[in-house]
N, C-alpha and C positions, 0 to 999 in steps of 0.2 A: 459374236462368232461362235459356232459351235464346232467341235472336232468330230466329225462323223467317221470314226475308225472302225465302224461295224462291218462285219463280213457276213455274206449270206452262208447259209448252211451249206447249199451246194457247192459255193466257192471254197469253203473249208474242206469239205469231202474230197474235192478235187485236188486241192493243195496237198492234202495228206497222202492221196493215192499217188500223186506224182513223185513226192518225196520217198515214199516206201518203195516204189518201183525202182528209184534209182539204187537204193540200198540193196534190194533183193538181187539186183543184177550181179553184184559183186558178193553177196553172202556166201553162196554155196563154195566159191573158189576160197574165199578167206577163211571160212570155218573149216574147211577141209585140211588146209594147212595146219591148223591148230589140232584137230582132232586126230589127224593122221599120225601125231606123235605118239598117241595112245592105243592105237590099233592093236598092236601085238599084246599088249598088256590086258586088253579087253578080251582077246581071243584066249590068252593064257588063263585069265580069271575064271572062264566059262569051261575050261578044258577042251577047247576045240582043237582038233587034229585034222591032218589032211582027210579029206572025204566027209567030214562033219557036216551035216545039213543044219542051217541056221535060219531062223525067221527074222528077217529085217524089219524092225518095228522103229521108225523114226531114227534111221541111221544114216541119214543123208543119201537117200537113194541107192543104197547098197555098197557104199564105200569101204565099210569094215569086212563084210563077208567076201570081198574080192581078195583078200589077202590070203 
């Protein structure tokens, strides 16, 4: 008797895609809760004042510059 526990490459890719999609659905909300705790410190660190224009680079779609 052989244990054929192999999985096809396509099946594995689909499994990963499905699982990552589940995580991604909650990622923005969950990470925003954490990062929002340091928004003011980030803005203070760069010397941002009211009216300062900032370039949002990988900052969760603009959450920090909205402050």
